[in-house]
C-alpha positions, 0 to 999 in steps of 0.5 A: 254348090247352089247360089243359095248355099254360096250366099249362106256361106258368105253371110256366115263368113262375114258374121264370123269376121265381124265378131272377130273384129269386134273382139279385137277392137274391144280388147284394144280399147281395154288394154290400150294396145295397137292393132295393124289398122288402128293406133290407140293413143292414151292421150286421146282417151279417158281411162276406166281405171288407174293401171299398175305402175308401168302398165297402160291404162284401160278405156271403154271406147276410143276417141273421135271416130273410135267411139262410133266404131266401138258402139258399132262393133258392139251392135254388129257383134251381138247377133253373132253371140249366143246370149249368155245364160245368166240371171237378172235382178228381175227374174233371177228366181233368187231367195234373199235371206234379207233385203238388199240395200238401196242406194240413192244417187243425187245428180245435177240432172236428177236422182235415181235409185239402185238395189245393191246386190250385197248378198250375192256380191258381198265384196264388190257391193261392200266396197261400193257401200263403204265408199258411198258412206265415206262420202268418196263419191260426193262431188265427183263428175261423170267422166265418160258417157256414150249414148246407147252404151253406158255412163261411167263414174267414180274416179276421184280425179273427176272432182275437177270435170276438166282434169286430164286424169279423170278416169285413171284414179281409184281409192287410196291404197291401204284402205279397207272394209270388212266382209263377213268378218274378213278384212279386204284391203285395197291395193295396187292402185286402190283395187279390190279382188275380182268377184266373179260369182253371181252371174248377173248380165250387163243388162240395161239399168245394171251397175257394173265394175270398171277395170283395166282388163287385168285381174283384180284391177277394179276400185271405185269406178263403175258404169251404168248400162243403158243397153244390153251389153252382155258382151261385157259379162265375165261368164260369156265365153265369147268375149275377153271382157270381165265386168261383174254386175253388183246392182240394178237401177230400180227408179229413175232409169230415164235420168241415167239415159238422159245423162248418156245422151248429153252432148260430149267432147271427143273424149266422151266427156260431157260438155256441161259437167254432170256432178254426183251431189251425193250417194246415200244408202237407204 
């Protein structure tokens, strides 16, 4: 075998290894489990969403050096993945029967707007709209931000920006909303049914549901992508992550990017609290 072929074989092996490590690291980050090389301690993480009783909570990234690792893995892994076939809000070619609603987000760092995909994602979008209209999100803080990745928001415990429980909460069980004449009841920690229908990729500027990695574990928490995070797509067969997109920022993306670039502690929590003053539907 020529040296050129050996080199190609080595590069292929390294690429496959990196993809495997990335998948393993991201799965660990979501489930709170440990691997042979890293122990994930929930006391050193800010969780995505409350888990079911007796089950570990989920988290997007790892504390301290783990955060650097997960962002690094994502960067390594993307070239090894085939880009998922998906639609985006800007080039989906979709024809809407009616205009989707727009949400206006007012934060202490500025405002931005986002189209909410009510027609394409009726359950997830209506859940968000119902919570917004009830004032659920008003006064909460961004509890986890990672530059070049995403900004996470929506936990009721984050009303206190220093709460150790920030990232583990959701709406109250038993609350409900209507979708097409059907009542959707939040349960199991305020969670709603997974809506894996419209294939919108986790592109920069999209709003995506946070969950524990277990079925039907999304509630009020969501995140705003500031990078191409297609490895989070539920329809990507090369990743265990399943985070459905339900909207996209149409104005003020620079504000969200600035939020992700603010100085944070080792749990990715902003050192200077960033509050959501209000979310209103237009």
